[in-house]
C-alpha positions in Angstrom: 32.1 -33.2 17.8 28.9 -32.0 16.4 28.7 -31.2 12.6 27.2 -27.5 12.1 23.7 -27.2 10.7 23.0 -28.0 7.1 19.2 -27.0 7.3 17.9 -26.0 4.0 16.0 -22.8 4.0 12.1 -23.6 3.7 11.8 -21.6 0.5 14.2 -23.9 -1.4 12.5 -26.8 0.0 9.3 -25.2 -1.4 10.9 -24.5 -4.5 12.2 -28.0 -4.9 8.4 -29.1 -4.3 7.5 -27.2 -7.1 9.7 -29.0 -9.5 12.1 -26.0 -10.3 13.2 -22.6 -9.0 11.1 -20.4 -11.1 12.5 -17.0 -11.8 15.8 -17.4 -9.9 17.6 -16.1 -12.8 15.6 -12.9 -13.1 16.2 -12.5 -9.0 19.9 -12.7 -9.2 20.0 -10.3 -12.2 17.9 -7.8 -9.9 20.6 -8.3 -7.3 23.3 -7.8 -9.9 21.6 -4.6 -11.3 21.2 -3.3 -7.9 24.9 -4.0 -6.9 25.7 -1.9 -10.2 23.7 1.1 -9.3 20.9 0.4 -12.0 17.7 0.2 -10.0 15.6 0.9 -13.2 17.0 -2.5 -14.4 16.7 -4.1 -11.4 12.9 -3.4 -11.0 12.2 -5.1 -14.3 14.0 -8.2 -13.2 12.5 -8.3 -9.8 9.0 -7.8 -11.2 9.6 -10.8 -13.6 10.8 -12.8 -10.8 7.9 -12.0 -8.3 5.4 -12.8 -11.3 7.4 -16.2 -11.9 7.4 -17.2 -8.2 4.5 -19.9 -7.0 2.4 -18.2 -4.5 2.8 -21.2 -2.3 6.3 -20.4 -1.7 5.6 -17.6 0.6 9.1 -16.9 2.1 11.0 -16.8 -1.2 7.8 -14.3 -2.7 8.4 -12.2 0.4 11.9 -12.0 -0.3 11.6 -11.3 -3.9 9.0 -8.4 -3.0 11.3 -7.1 -0.3 14.1 -6.5 -3.1 11.7 -5.0 -5.4 10.8 -2.6 -2.6 14.5 -1.8 -2.4 14.7 -1.1 -6.0 11.7 1.1 -5.9 12.9 3.4 -3.3 16.1 4.1 -4.8 14.0 5.1 -8.0 12.4 7.3 -5.5 9.1 5.5 -6.0 8.1 5.4 -2.3 4.4 5.0 -2.8 5.0 1.8 -5.3 7.7 0.5 -3.0 5.2 0.6 -0.1 2.5 -1.3 -2.0 5.3 -3.7 -2.5 6.5 -3.9 1.0 3.0 -4.2 2.3 2.4 -7.7 0.4 6.0 -8.8 1.5 5.3 -8.2 5.2 1.9 -10.0 5.1 3.6 -13.2 3.7 6.2 -12.9 6.6 4.6 -11.2 9.4 7.9 -12.0 11.7 10.3 -11.4 9.3 12.4 -8.4 8.5 10.0 -7.0 5.9 7.5 -6.4 8.7 10.2 -4.6 10.7 10.7 -2.3 7.7 7.1 -1.8 7.1 6.3 -0.8 10.7 9.2 1.8 10.4 8.1 3.5 7.0 4.3 3.6 7.7 2.3 6.0 9.4 -1.0 5.1 11.3 -3.1 5.3 7.7 -0.5 2.8 6.1 0.8 5.4 4.1 4.5 6.5 3.8 5.2 8.5 6.9 5.5 12.3 6.5 7.4 14.9 8.7 4.5 15.9 10.9 1.1 14.1 12.1 -0.7 16.9 10.3 0.8 16.0 7.0 -0.1 12.5 7.7 -3.7 13.5 7.9 -3.7 15.8 5.1 -2.3 13.3 2.5 -4.9 10.9 3.6 -7.6 13.0 3.2 -6.4 14.1 -0.2 -5.9 10.3 -1.4 -9.3 9.6 -0.2 -11.2 12.5 -1.7 -9.3 12.5 -5.2 -9.5 8.9 -5.3 -13.2 8.9 -4.7 -13.7 11.7 -7.6 -11.7 9.9 -10.1 -13.2 6.6 -9.0 -16.8 8.0 -10.4 -15.6 8.7 -13.7 -15.7 6.4 -16.5 -11.9 6.7 -17.1 -10.2 7.4 -13.7 -8.2 10.3 -14.7 -8.6 14.0 -15.1 -9.5 15.0 -18.7 -7.8 18.3 -18.5 -5.7 20.7 -16.6 -8.4 23.0 -15.8 -10.2 20.1 -14.3 -7.4 18.7 -12.2 -6.8 22.3 -10.7 -10.3 22.9 -9.9 -10.8 19.5 -8.1 -7.4 19.9 -6.2 -8.4 23.5 -5.0 -11.6 22.1 -3.8 -10.1 19.3 -1.8 -7.5 21.8 -0.3 -10.4 24.2 0.6 -12.2 21.2 2.2 -9.0 20.2 4.1 -8.8 23.8 5.3 -12.3 23.8 6.4 -11.9 20.4 8.4 -8.7 21.5 10.1 -10.0 24.9 11.1 -13.0 23.3 12.6 -10.9 21.7 15.3 -12.7 18.3 15.1 -9.5 16.4 14.4 -8.1 17.5 17.7 -7.9 14.6 20.3 -9.2 11.8 18.0 -7.5 8.8 17.8 -6.4 7.4 14.4 -9.6 5.3 13.7 -11.9 8.1 14.6 -9.9 10.4 12.5 -10.2 8.3 9.3 -13.9 7.9 9.8 -14.2 11.7 9.9 -11.7 12.2 6.9 -14.0 9.7 4.7 -17.4 11.4 5.7 -16.3 14.9 5.5 -18.3 16.2 2.5 -16.3 17.7 -0.6 -18.5 19.6 -3.0 -17.2 18.0 -6.3 -18.3 19.8 -9.6 -20.5 17.2 -11.6 -18.4 17.6 -14.8 -17.2 14.4 -15.9 -18.9 12.1 -13.3 -20.9 9.2 -14.1 -24.4 8.3 -12.8 -23.1 5.4 -10.8 -23.6 4.3 -7.3 -20.9 6.1 -5.2 -21.6 4.5 -1.8 -18.3 3.6 0.3 -17.6 0.0 0.4 -18.5 -1.4 4.2 -15.9 -4.0 5.3 -17.1 -6.4 7.6 -15.8 -9.1 9.9 -18.1 -12.3 9.1 -16.6 -14.2 12.1 -17.6 -11.6 14.4 -20.6 -10.7 12.3 -20.0 -6.8 12.7 -18.4 -4.1 10.7 -14.9 -4.0 10.5 -13.4 -0.6 11.9 -10.0 0.8 11.3 -8.6 0.2 14.8 -9.7 -3.6 14.7 -7.1 -6.4 14.2 -7.1 -7.2 10.5 -8.7 -10.4 9.6 -6.1 -11.4 7.0 -4.2 -12.7 10.1 -1.3 -10.0 10.0 -1.8 -9.0 13.6 -1.8 -5.4 12.5 -4.6 -2.9 12.6 -7.2 -2.8 9.8 -6.0 0.6 8.8 -2.7 -0.3 8.6 -2.9 -3.7 6.7 -5.7 -4.6 4.0 -7.7 -1.4 4.9 -4.6 1.1 4.6 -5.1 4.2 2.5 -3.7 3.9 -1.0 -1.8 6.8 -2.3 -2.9 8.0 -5.8 0.0 6.5 -7.7 -0.7 3.1 -6.3 -4.3 3.5 -7.5 -3.3 4.5 -10.8 -1.0 1.2 -11.3 -3.3 -1.2 -10.3 
């Protein structure tokens, strides 16, 4: 009669090689806080456990990021939760974090909205508000009036784009290029004089520009626009 398998999980082997199970107490505290319906305390513990986990222990790090994602979702912080989940699924491309990630994201790598039109709008909004704030010495609005004016300009530009009909029948990669290239006439107040040229992503192995529909060169197997080139929400940008 054969004995049942007693194979030690890979992440425990990794931890033993590192010499100690760093952050395990914080991780267990996080699970306990979730069970007690205290996601606010769970987030704090899970973040500490992630910070303590060696980068070489990818399976365990992915698990801790996954549970951090769960706690953030329970706090209704979906943008930050997706940022955590994006990191978790890169570490375990064939795990449950990848399955969860594919269910919750849209084609831009952002939280899935009710309709494809809303997906397009939120991508446009994040791209251009992020570009505006990125040109300032401090990446934030200086007044309520400035914020209202900029948001109104972005909304008017979106309405002009959507009414033009140019988004119709385009694939997501072509849509993303159009959203980024669409001119938004921002006011000049508060903006620095730095170079605002977009960063060009390159596949050095293929020696060509990396497009959104290309497979991401990090090895995840996902399209670039859903992985390393995903469109970050403003909440994510403000917390980096």
